[in-house]
C-alpha positions in Angstrom: 10.0 8.2 19.9 8.0 6.6 23.1 4.4 4.9 22.7 2.8 7.8 24.4 4.2 10.3 21.9 3.6 8.5 19.4 -0.2 8.5 20.2 -0.3 11.9 21.1 0.9 12.8 18.1 -1.7 11.1 16.4 -4.1 12.5 18.7 -3.2 16.0 17.5 -2.7 14.9 13.6 -6.0 13.4 14.2 -7.9 16.8 15.1 -6.3 19.0 12.5 -7.7 16.6 10.0 -11.1 16.6 11.1 -10.8 19.9 11.3 -9.8 20.2 7.9 -12.2 18.2 6.1 -15.1 19.2 7.7 -14.6 23.1 8.3 -16.6 24.8 5.3 -13.6 27.3 4.8 -11.8 24.0 3.7 -13.6 20.5 3.4 -14.7 19.1 0.3 -18.4 18.6 -0.2 -18.8 15.1 0.5 -17.8 15.3 4.0 -19.6 19.3 4.7 -22.7 17.3 3.7 -22.5 13.8 5.5 -21.8 15.6 8.5 -25.2 17.9 7.9 -26.9 14.6 7.0 -25.6 12.1 10.0 -26.6 15.3 12.6 -23.3 15.4 14.6 -20.2 17.8 14.2 -17.0 15.2 14.2 -15.2 18.5 15.0 -16.4 18.6 18.7 -16.9 14.3 18.6 -13.8 13.4 17.7 -11.1 14.4 20.4 -8.8 11.3 19.8 -8.3 8.2 18.0 -10.3 6.0 20.2 -13.4 8.1 19.2 -12.2 7.0 15.7 -15.3 4.4 15.7 -17.5 7.1 16.0 -18.0 6.9 12.3 -19.4 4.1 10.3 -16.7 2.3 7.9 -16.2 3.8 4.3 -17.9 2.1 1.4 -15.4 2.0 -1.0 -18.6 2.2 -3.7 -18.4 6.1 -2.8 -15.3 6.1 -4.7 -16.8 4.4 -7.8 -20.5 6.3 -7.7 -19.2 10.0 -6.4 -18.2 12.3 -8.5 -14.4 12.6 -8.0 -15.2 16.4 -7.1 -16.8 15.6 -4.3 -13.9 14.8 -2.7 -11.6 18.0 -3.6 -11.1 20.4 -0.3 -11.9 23.7 -0.9 -8.0 24.6 -0.1 -7.3 22.8 -3.6 -10.6 23.4 -5.9 -8.1 25.4 -8.0 -5.6 22.6 -8.3 -5.7 20.0 -11.1 -6.1 16.9 -9.3 -4.9 13.5 -10.5 -7.2 10.5 -10.3 -5.6 7.0 -9.2 -7.4 4.0 -9.8 -7.5 1.3 -7.1 -6.3 -2.5 -8.0 -7.2 -4.4 -11.0 -11.0 -5.0 -10.7 -12.9 -5.1 -14.1 -15.9 -2.7 -14.6 -16.0 0.9 -13.5 -12.7 1.6 -11.2 -13.0 2.6 -7.9 -11.2 6.0 -8.1 -9.1 8.6 -5.5 -8.2 12.2 -6.3 -5.0 13.1 -5.1 -2.5 16.2 -5.4 0.8 15.6 -3.6 0.4 12.9 -1.3 2.4 10.0 -2.8 5.4 12.0 -2.7 5.2 12.9 0.8 4.1 9.1 1.6 7.3 7.4 -0.7 9.5 9.8 0.7 8.9 8.8 4.1 9.5 5.7 2.8 12.8 6.3 1.4 13.7 7.2 4.7 13.1 3.6 5.6 15.6 2.1 3.2 19.0 1.0 3.2 21.6 3.4 0.8 23.8 -0.2 1.0 21.2 -1.8 -0.8 19.4 1.1 -2.3 22.3 3.3 -3.3 21.6 7.1 -4.0 21.9 7.6 -7.4 20.9 4.0 -8.6 18.6 3.8 -11.5 15.5 1.8 -10.7 13.2 -0.6 -12.9 9.4 -1.4 -12.0 7.6 -4.3 -13.1 3.9 -3.8 -12.6 0.7 -2.4 -13.0 1.1 1.5 -13.9 -1.5 3.0 -16.0 -4.0 4.7 -14.0 -2.5 3.7 -10.9 -1.0 6.0 -8.1 2.1 3.4 -8.1 3.7 4.2 -11.3 3.9 8.0 -10.1 5.4 7.0 -6.7 7.7 4.5 -7.8 9.8 7.0 -10.0 9.3 9.7 -7.5 10.8 7.7 -5.1 13.7 6.6 -7.7 14.3 10.4 -8.4 13.8 11.5 -5.0 16.9 9.5 -4.0 19.4 10.5 -7.4 18.0 7.6 -9.6 15.7 7.5 -13.3 13.2 5.2 -13.4 12.2 2.3 -16.3 8.7 0.5 -16.7 7.6 -2.8 -18.0 3.4 -2.1 -17.5 1.1 -5.1 -17.0 -2.3 -5.2 -17.2 -3.9 -6.8 -14.2 -7.9 -6.3 -15.5 -6.6 -8.1 -18.8 -5.1 -10.9 -17.0 -8.2 -11.5 -15.0 -10.4 -11.8 -18.0 -8.2 -14.5 -19.8 -8.5 -16.2 -16.6 -12.2 -15.9 -16.5 -12.4 -17.2 -20.0 -10.2 -20.0 -19.3 -7.3 -19.0 -21.8 -5.0 -20.4 -19.8 -2.3 -20.3 -22.9 -3.2 -16.4 -23.8 -2.3 -15.8 -19.7 0.8 -17.7 -20.1 2.0 -15.6 -23.2 1.1 -12.7 -22.0 3.0 -12.8 -18.5 5.9 -14.3 -21.2 5.4 -11.1 -23.1 5.7 -8.5 -19.7 8.7 -11.0 -18.9 10.9 -10.4 -22.1 10.6 -6.7 -21.6 12.0 -6.4 -18.3 14.9 -9.1 -18.9 15.9 -7.1 -21.6 15.7 -4.0 -19.5 17.6 -5.6 -17.2 20.3 -6.9 -18.8 20.9 -4.2 -21.2 21.0 -1.1 -18.5 22.6 0.1 -15.6 19.5 -0.5 -12.9 20.3 -1.0 -8.9 17.0 -1.1 -7.6 13.3 -3.0 -8.8 10.1 -2.3 -7.9 7.6 -5.2 -8.3 5.3 -7.9 -6.8 6.3 -11.6 -5.7 5.1 -13.5 -8.1 6.6 -11.4 -10.9 9.8 -11.5 -8.8 10.0 -15.3 -9.1 9.1 -15.2 -13.0 12.0 -12.7 -13.3 14.3 -14.8 -11.1 13.2 -18.0 -13.6 15.1 -16.5 -16.4 18.2 -14.4 -14.9 20.3 -14.3 -11.8 18.7 -10.9 -10.0 21.9 -10.3 -8.4 23.6 -11.1 -11.0 23.0 -8.6 -13.4 23.3 -5.8 -11.1 20.4 -5.4 -8.9 20.7 -4.6 -5.1 17.6 -3.9 -3.6 14.0 -5.3 -4.2 11.2 -3.1 -2.9 8.0 -5.8 -3.5 4.6 -5.5 -2.6 1.2 -6.6 -4.0 -0.4 -10.4 -3.5 0.2 -11.5 0.7 3.4 -13.5 1.2 3.8 -16.7 3.7 6.9 -16.6 5.4 8.0 -20.0 3.4 7.6 -17.5 0.3 9.2 -14.6 1.8 12.4 -17.0 2.3 12.0 -18.6 -1.3 12.4 -14.9 -2.3 15.0 -13.8 -0.5 17.4 -16.8 -0.3 16.5 -18.3 -3.5 15.7 -15.7 -5.9 17.7 -12.9 -4.9 20.6 -15.7 -3.5 20.9 -13.5 -0.3 22.8 -11.4 -2.4 20.4 -8.5 -2.7 17.8 -7.3 0.4 13.9 -8.0 0.1 11.7 -5.4 1.4 8.3 -6.3 1.4 5.6 -3.9 1.9 2.0 -3.4 2.8 0.0 -1.0 0.7 -2.5 1.0 -1.9 -3.9 3.9 -3.0 -6.1 4.8 -0.5 -3.3 4.1 2.2 0.5 4.6 0.8 2.8 2.3 2.4 3.4 0.2 5.5 6.7 -0.7 6.3 8.4 -3.8 7.5 11.9 -4.5 9.4 13.8 -6.1 6.4 17.0 -6.4 8.1 14.9 -8.4 11.0 13.4 -10.6 8.5 15.6 -13.9 9.0 15.3 -13.9 12.8 11.8 -14.0 12.4 11.7 -16.9 10.5 10.6 -14.8 7.7 7.4 -13.9 9.4 6.6 -10.4 8.0 5.3 -7.4 10.3 4.1 -4.1 8.7 3.6 -1.0 10.0 1.3 1.6 9.5 2.7 5.2 8.0 1.1 7.3 11.3 0.3 9.7 11.3 -0.7 9.5 7.8 -2.7 6.5 8.1 -3.4 3.8 11.2 -3.9 0.2 10.5 -6.7 -1.5 12.9 -7.0 -5.6 13.6 -10.6 -5.4 14.4 -13.0 -8.4 15.3 -14.9 -9.6 12.0 -18.1 -9.9 13.5 -17.7 -6.7 15.9 -15.1 -4.0 13.9 -15.5 -1.8 17.1 -13.3 -4.2 19.1 -9.9 -4.7 18.6 -8.6 -8.0 18.4 -5.6 -8.6 21.3 -1.8 -9.0 20.7 -1.1 -12.3 18.3 -4.6 -12.9 17.1 -5.5 -12.8 14.2 -8.7 -10.0 12.9 -9.7 -8.3 10.0 -7.3 -5.2 9.0 -9.1 -1.7 9.2 -7.7 1.2 7.4 -7.8 4.7 8.7 -6.1 7.5 6.4 -5.6 10.9 7.7 -4.2 13.7 5.1 -5.6 17.1 4.0 -5.9 15.6 0.5 -8.3 12.6 1.8 -9.6 11.3 5.2 -11.0 7.8 4.7 -12.5 6.5 8.2 -12.5 2.7 9.6 -12.2 1.3 5.5 -12.3 -2.7 5.7 -9.2 -4.0 3.6 -10.1 -7.2 2.0 -7.5 -9.0 4.1 -6.9 -10.1 7.6 -3.5 -10.3 10.0 -2.3 -10.8 13.2 -2.1 -8.1 15.8 1.9 -7.6 16.4 3.1 -5.4 19.4 4.8 -2.3 18.8 8.0 -1.6 17.5 11.2 0.5 18.6 11.6 1.9 15.4 7.6 2.1 15.3 6.0 2.7 19.0 2.6 1.6 17.6 0.8 -2.0 16.1 2.0 -3.6 13.7 -0.1 -5.9 11.5 1.5 -9.6 10.7 1.0 -12.4 8.6 -1.3 -10.7 6.1 -3.1 -12.8 4.3 -7.3 -12.5 2.4 -9.7 -12.4 4.9 -11.7 -15.6 5.1 -8.4 -17.3 4.1 -8.6 -20.3 6.5 -12.5 -20.2 5.7 -12.9 -20.4 2.2 -10.6 -21.1 -1.2 -9.1 -17.3 -2.2 -8.4 -16.5 -5.4 -5.6 -13.7 -5.0 -4.4 -11.5 -7.4 -3.3 -12.1 -10.8 0.4 -10.5 -10.4 
């Protein structure tokens, strides 16, 4: 696919999704009411992705304050929905409803994985937050889709945050030890070929056992941002350059932006992620004027637009910043590189606990 073809595909998909969410026959109460109050019809005004700036930024508080039923498209109203919570934030959670998006997202991701390092039929283990999060169902679906089963070790990031806020660091360490004991036990005593976990948990497992020495060949990793130095450490030292490290950038609202793991070493372990277009689009914007897209090679704030029939979310400002990177032959649209917490260079930022 060429860049022009990718742009045309995105524009066509965008118009379809806009028509779906803003038509009384198929749309959801939230967006139908929003359009009425805004006084304009996105079905008429939004003809290409360049028009997306006509929408204001999607407010994540809407996912906390609005009843979930208001985000249910009419076409789905008779189907019970999944409720997925986002992140590890304490207090009333932000929630997204869903049906099959996580399956589509992770089947797309599966097509990017190497059968050599993520063998078909191989079993998986997920070590990380499960519970009400989309990730738990998504990783299991990924394993099943590739012909394997999935083991789980849960981690509750909300509890860890409370321990840290109370300065109960010894309790946080004991909790981590508790999680690691479970993970190591399963890896050592079950036939597992693939793992999903977060960078910090992967390093912690690697302190206790040889991960490739226990049969794991592929590591799909997501969570907090990773510097090139830390990516090199995970690939060369924790995975001993024997298993493949596949970093991703994703969340409950987007799905998965993928990297190109076979090019990591050639790029000095600087990771570039490519959104799952046309289902989601990442734009690097000026933090002070978010209608302006930053130039290639420049840092800016990450803006996410999600475009599926289940969920429409325009111009959500992530709590991250990244470098706008050039399109790739495999993914002929903009990439986002060296993701880090927004404002990381101006202030101290405490990242996720896992």
